[in-house]
Rosetta silent file (secondary structure, phi, psi, omega in degrees, C-alpha in Angstrom):
SEQUENCE: MTYSAPQYPMQPPPARKSNTTKIVLIVVGAVLTLCCAGAAVGGYAIYRTATTTLGPVQDTAETFLRDLESGSYDSAYNALCASTREAFSRERFGEIVTNRPRPSRHEITNTFVSSGNDGTRGNVTAQLRYADGSSDTHTFQLVREESGWKICGQPY
SCORE:     score description
SCORE:     0.000 S_00000001
   1 L     0.000  127.916  179.741   45.902   83.979   10.187 S_00000001
   2 L  -108.290  141.563 -179.537   45.889   80.354    9.976 S_00000001
   3 L  -108.503  131.578  176.289   42.841   78.362    9.822 S_00000001
   4 L  -122.245  146.980 -178.984   42.660   74.991   11.449 S_00000001
   5 L   -71.008  142.802  179.583   39.902   72.518   11.129 S_00000001
   6 L   -62.491  146.221 -178.741   37.758   72.089   14.203 S_00000001
   7 L   -91.754  116.633  175.455   38.651   69.067   16.291 S_00000001
   8 L  -107.844  149.328  176.736   35.877   66.588   16.622 S_00000001
   9 L   -64.824  142.872 -176.391   36.185   63.506   18.689 S_00000001
  10 L   -70.238  125.856  179.214   37.137   60.623   16.474 S_00000001
  11 L   -96.892  144.243  177.948   34.167   58.389   15.753 S_00000001
  12 L   -68.748  156.483  178.634   34.564   54.705   15.173 S_00000001
  13 L   -64.529  155.448 -179.154   33.818   53.512   11.679 S_00000001
  14 L   -60.033  143.182 -178.227   30.232   52.389   11.145 S_00000001
  15 L   -63.343  138.284  177.527   29.568   48.841   12.328 S_00000001
  16 L   -73.519  135.655  177.868   29.718   46.228    9.615 S_00000001
  17 L   -70.051  135.132 -179.751   26.408   44.588    8.976 S_00000001
  18 L   -86.663  135.061  177.390   26.479   40.955    9.960 S_00000001
  19 L   -96.487   10.138 -175.850   25.332   38.427    7.361 S_00000001
  20 H   -59.524  -46.943 -179.213   24.953   35.695    9.969 S_00000001
  21 H   -61.240  -44.015 -179.431   21.148   35.799   10.014 S_00000001
  22 H   -63.022  -43.395 -179.533   20.972   35.705    6.252 S_00000001
  23 H   -65.636  -43.701  179.236   23.404   32.771    6.063 S_00000001
  24 H   -61.344  -43.476 -179.955   21.533   30.823    8.766 S_00000001
  25 H   -64.777  -38.098  178.140   18.211   31.336    6.974 S_00000001
  26 H   -65.818  -44.795  179.809   19.673   30.176    3.664 S_00000001
  27 H   -63.909  -45.248  178.964   21.169   27.049    5.262 S_00000001
  28 H   -61.864  -42.278  178.015   17.925   26.228    7.109 S_00000001
  29 H   -61.836  -41.788  178.733   15.936   26.732    3.884 S_00000001
  30 H   -65.582  -42.236  179.422   18.285   24.429    1.966 S_00000001
  31 H   -63.873  -44.331  178.425   18.083   21.740    4.657 S_00000001
  32 H   -61.955  -40.356  178.167   14.275   21.941    4.718 S_00000001
  33 H   -62.467  -44.917  178.456   14.156   21.689    0.933 S_00000001
  34 H   -64.077  -41.202  178.586   16.371   18.604    0.971 S_00000001
  35 H   -63.076  -44.360  179.730   14.279   17.004    3.739 S_00000001
  36 H   -64.567  -41.880  178.495   11.042   17.630    1.860 S_00000001
  37 H   -64.376  -41.872  178.038   12.503   16.260   -1.358 S_00000001
  38 H   -63.325  -40.739  178.549   13.780   13.185    0.495 S_00000001
  39 H   -65.160  -39.860  179.125   10.388   12.625    2.099 S_00000001
  40 H   -64.613  -45.433  179.350    8.672   12.911   -1.288 S_00000001
  41 H   -64.721  -43.479  178.054   11.066   10.433   -2.907 S_00000001
  42 H   -62.850  -42.796  178.277   10.755    8.043    0.059 S_00000001
  43 H   -62.390  -41.555  178.573    6.971    8.280    0.032 S_00000001
  44 H   -65.292  -40.493  179.211    6.857    7.552   -3.677 S_00000001
  45 H   -63.111  -42.079  178.273    9.179    4.547   -3.232 S_00000001
  46 H   -64.892  -42.565  178.825    6.940    3.152   -0.478 S_00000001
  47 H   -60.567  -46.764 -179.478    3.850    3.739   -2.622 S_00000001
  48 H   -63.149  -41.910  179.238    5.401    1.955   -5.624 S_00000001
  49 H   -63.437  -43.958 -178.857    6.521   -0.975   -3.485 S_00000001
  50 H   -64.748  -43.231 -177.256    3.078   -1.306   -1.916 S_00000001
  51 H   -71.839  -34.634  179.645    1.209   -1.172   -5.227 S_00000001
  52 H   -78.356  -24.628  179.746    3.522   -3.620   -6.995 S_00000001
  53 H   -90.662  -48.748 -175.447    3.504   -6.038   -4.048 S_00000001
  54 H   -83.198  -29.262 -175.812   -0.047   -5.767   -2.739 S_00000001
  55 H   -55.076  -53.284 -179.194   -1.812   -4.980   -6.006 S_00000001
  56 H   -62.874  -34.257  178.048   -1.621   -8.435   -7.629 S_00000001
  57 H   -65.266  -48.096 -179.364   -2.696  -10.147   -4.389 S_00000001
  58 H   -65.524  -39.399  179.097   -5.685   -7.855   -4.011 S_00000001
  59 H   -62.293  -38.976  178.794   -6.554   -8.175   -7.719 S_00000001
  60 H   -63.339  -45.297  178.099   -6.637  -11.976   -7.431 S_00000001
  61 H   -64.565  -41.253  178.043   -9.029  -11.816   -4.478 S_00000001
  62 H   -58.489  -47.805 -179.064  -11.176   -9.209   -6.277 S_00000001
  63 H   -63.000  -43.744  178.464  -11.465  -11.407   -9.356 S_00000001
  64 H   -58.905  -46.773 -178.673  -12.294  -14.491   -7.256 S_00000001
  65 H   -66.832  -39.730  177.467  -15.014  -12.607   -5.374 S_00000001
  66 H   -63.685  -37.216  176.564  -16.486  -11.135   -8.571 S_00000001
  67 H   -63.290  -42.745  177.621  -16.597  -14.650  -10.039 S_00000001
  68 H   -63.810  -43.171 -178.469  -18.503  -15.894   -6.975 S_00000001
  69 H   -64.314  -35.199 -177.595  -20.875  -12.915   -7.104 S_00000001
  70 H   -89.306   -3.647 -179.508  -21.624  -13.455  -10.797 S_00000001
  71 L    82.934   13.760  179.233  -22.014  -17.236  -10.457 S_00000001
  72 L   -86.661   71.463 -172.605  -18.883  -17.988  -12.535 S_00000001
  73 H   -69.885  -30.254  176.759  -17.889  -20.922  -10.349 S_00000001
  74 H   -65.076  -42.293  177.577  -15.591  -22.508  -12.956 S_00000001
  75 H   -65.483  -40.005  178.174  -13.559  -19.293  -13.139 S_00000001
  76 H   -63.559  -40.789  179.226  -13.513  -19.086   -9.351 S_00000001
  77 H   -62.646  -37.759  179.853  -12.317  -22.703   -9.172 S_00000001
  78 H   -65.895  -18.444  179.434   -9.485  -21.901  -11.602 S_00000001
  79 L   -85.253   -1.702 -178.978   -8.266  -19.248   -9.150 S_00000001
  80 E   -82.265  149.918  177.664   -7.609  -21.910   -6.476 S_00000001
  81 L   -72.633  165.728 -175.859   -4.095  -23.107   -5.676 S_00000001
  82 H   -59.235  -44.032 -177.712   -3.002  -26.639   -6.560 S_00000001
  83 H   -67.272  -33.624  177.797   -3.334  -28.027   -3.021 S_00000001
  84 H   -73.539  -37.209  176.000   -6.862  -26.638   -2.637 S_00000001
  85 H   -65.463  -31.084  175.616   -7.874  -28.024   -6.053 S_00000001
  86 H   -69.544  -35.546 -178.964   -6.566  -31.404   -4.850 S_00000001
  87 H   -77.338  -29.920 -178.187   -8.678  -31.130   -1.686 S_00000001
  88 L  -125.697  117.535  173.033  -11.816  -29.951   -3.527 S_00000001
  89 L   -68.898  165.622  177.793  -12.854  -31.347   -6.884 S_00000001
  90 H   -58.739  -40.502 -179.344  -14.542  -28.933   -9.256 S_00000001
  91 H   -67.312  -43.416  179.823  -17.872  -30.620   -8.502 S_00000001
  92 H   -64.253  -42.321  177.557  -17.356  -30.486   -4.720 S_00000001
  93 H   -59.919  -44.509  178.170  -16.381  -26.825   -4.911 S_00000001
  94 H   -60.216  -40.423  177.736  -19.541  -26.137   -6.921 S_00000001
  95 H   -63.466  -45.869 -179.466  -21.659  -27.921   -4.298 S_00000001
  96 H   -60.017  -45.901 -176.510  -20.098  -25.968   -1.444 S_00000001
  97 H   -67.237  -41.655 -178.062  -20.584  -22.654   -3.216 S_00000001
  98 H   -73.497  -21.534  178.878  -24.191  -23.323   -4.252 S_00000001
  99 H   -87.010   -5.091  177.108  -25.144  -24.474   -0.728 S_00000001
 100 L  -103.271  159.667  174.516  -23.926  -21.228    0.821 S_00000001
 101 L   -60.391  141.176 -177.370  -25.571  -17.830    0.503 S_00000001
 102 L   -79.708  128.288  176.888  -24.421  -16.155   -2.698 S_00000001
 103 E   -67.788  138.645  179.151  -22.226  -13.081   -2.168 S_00000001
 104 E  -112.532  -25.557  177.939  -23.717   -9.990   -3.741 S_00000001
 105 E  -149.903  160.684  175.716  -21.146   -7.365   -2.725 S_00000001
 106 E  -151.677  158.998  174.244  -17.773   -7.209   -1.084 S_00000001
 107 E  -141.918  121.824  178.213  -15.291   -4.729    0.268 S_00000001
 108 E   -78.091  126.517 -175.534  -11.640   -5.572    0.761 S_00000001
 109 E  -108.772  -18.878 -179.340  -10.569   -4.236    4.135 S_00000001
 110 E  -158.434  143.501  176.004   -6.990   -5.478    4.494 S_00000001
 111 E  -135.874  135.002 -177.409   -4.195   -6.937    2.373 S_00000001
 112 E  -140.568  136.859  177.415   -0.985   -8.439    3.704 S_00000001
 113 E  -129.412  138.639  176.448    1.972  -10.089    1.947 S_00000001
 114 E  -138.903  151.368  176.548    4.909  -11.893    3.544 S_00000001
 115 E  -121.770  138.799  179.284    7.927  -13.756    2.244 S_00000001
 116 E  -157.169 -167.996 -179.804    9.665  -16.547    4.071 S_00000001
 117 L   -62.852  -27.591 -179.466   11.264  -19.949    3.718 S_00000001
 118 L   -90.283   13.014  177.059    7.899  -21.427    2.756 S_00000001
 119 E   104.798 -171.594  179.345    7.460  -18.985   -0.132 S_00000001
 120 E   -97.462  128.142 -177.381    5.518  -15.800   -0.659 S_00000001
 121 E  -128.376  157.851  177.179    2.069  -15.722    0.896 S_00000001
 122 E  -141.148  156.710  173.682   -0.699  -13.210    1.150 S_00000001
 123 E  -130.008  134.760  175.094   -3.875  -12.630    3.110 S_00000001
 124 E  -126.417  121.758  177.470   -6.810  -10.566    1.930 S_00000001
 125 E  -101.027  132.648 -178.280   -9.621   -9.800    4.356 S_00000001
 126 E  -134.624  144.293  171.840  -12.972   -8.862    2.861 S_00000001
 127 E   -91.007  116.358 -178.004  -16.354   -7.906    4.213 S_00000001
 128 E  -101.785  135.860  173.865  -18.851  -10.029    2.281 S_00000001
 129 E  -116.645  132.576 -174.591  -22.505   -9.135    1.878 S_00000001
 130 E  -103.090  161.071 -178.642  -24.836  -11.897    0.759 S_00000001
 131 L   -61.816  -27.019 -179.682  -27.982  -11.845   -1.331 S_00000001
 132 L   -82.355    2.755  177.643  -30.046  -12.917    1.714 S_00000001
 133 L    96.943  -12.247  179.222  -28.987   -9.736    3.576 S_00000001
 134 L   -79.521  169.472  178.122  -26.439  -11.334    5.901 S_00000001
 135 E  -144.483  163.068 -175.825  -22.780  -10.395    6.008 S_00000001
 136 E  -158.518  153.141  172.273  -19.514  -11.965    7.044 S_00000001
 137 E  -106.456  129.041 -178.534  -15.818  -11.180    7.237 S_00000001
 138 E  -130.974  137.275  175.068  -13.583  -13.693    5.490 S_00000001
 139 E  -104.960  120.312  178.678   -9.794  -13.835    5.193 S_00000001
 140 E   -93.709  129.903  175.876   -8.570  -15.390    1.967 S_00000001
 141 E   -94.329  136.349 -179.904   -5.157  -17.009    2.040 S_00000001
 142 E  -127.231  148.901  174.120   -3.133  -16.717   -1.148 S_00000001
 143 E  -129.158  153.387  177.465    0.084  -18.303   -2.352 S_00000001
 144 E   -93.193  120.063  175.173    2.287  -17.411   -5.263 S_00000001
 145 E  -111.002  177.573 -178.191    2.518  -20.196   -7.819 S_00000001
 146 L   -57.472  -34.975 -177.204    4.268  -20.207  -11.199 S_00000001
 147 L   -86.997   -0.037  179.399    1.125  -18.927  -12.900 S_00000001
 148 E   125.567 -164.502 -179.319    0.588  -16.127  -10.365 S_00000001
 149 E   -76.644  139.949 -179.544   -1.324  -15.631   -7.132 S_00000001
 150 E  -135.026  147.100  176.194   -3.880  -18.283   -6.179 S_00000001
 151 E   -75.403  132.380 -176.289   -6.525  -18.609   -3.453 S_00000001
 152 E  -131.805  164.539  179.398   -5.539  -21.353   -1.010 S_00000001
 153 L    79.088 -151.636  178.116   -6.985  -23.023    2.070 S_00000001
 154 L   -73.079  105.191 -169.940  -10.702  -22.789    2.821 S_00000001
 155 L   -70.508  -32.541 -173.609  -11.672  -20.758   -0.216 S_00000001
 156 L  -164.867    0.000    0.000  -15.162  -19.634    0.753 S_00000001
């Protein structure tokens, strides 16, 4: 008696698991990570550029306004550009400032800097509140001179 193994229909080998989904998810995750890192680096670069460019312009206007608010008119006059100091003597500037309502508070609402053939210029817009209760919006024009940023044009 011979024994033979039962004949079963031949089954195909088990299907190989595909790693396609896993690979796609890894690639998408890597791309998203790179995009987020790039956005963070770009955002930081924009922030640094804005603070190093706009900061000194805004600081000059802040100091000028604080000098006006505290009555330090000589210090405020020193913040004027050369052409404005030529147009307004120290005495004339003092007269103009004392004949206007004295600013008591301010809030800078906009700062803008541009560079061109005529040099680097800035504008700072501030909401001024005066001691008499009135308020006004004023845009200060600034120019970059050798000694730094200066208030130019109609100062106040």
